[in-house]
Phi, psi and omega in degrees: 000314180295324178298319180295319179296315179295321179295316180294322178295317178295320178295320179295319178296319180296317179296320178295321178294317177296319178297318178295320178294318178294324177297315178298319178298315181295321182288322185275309188275311186272349179052045170285157173286156186300313180298322179294314181297318180295320178296315180296315180296321178297316179295320178296318179296319179297315179296318180296317181292322177294319178297316178297319180297318179296319180293321178295316180296319179294319179294323179297315180292328182290322186258358178279124179293141179276148177283139179294145180285144178278138178275137181267000000 
């Protein structure tokens, strides 16, 4: 349980760092206005986190041992 919490926290920090870098890139290089850049970065972060959540859930189901069926 603690490993999952730490992994999710690390993933969230990583996504935020990537988002901050993309925001700086959008503001400096592409000269987007701040509200547009923040909206785009927020949407990208949501998509990245949902994708990561789905992959973690799929990996958990793949590697979780199944309980043996009870004989009736």
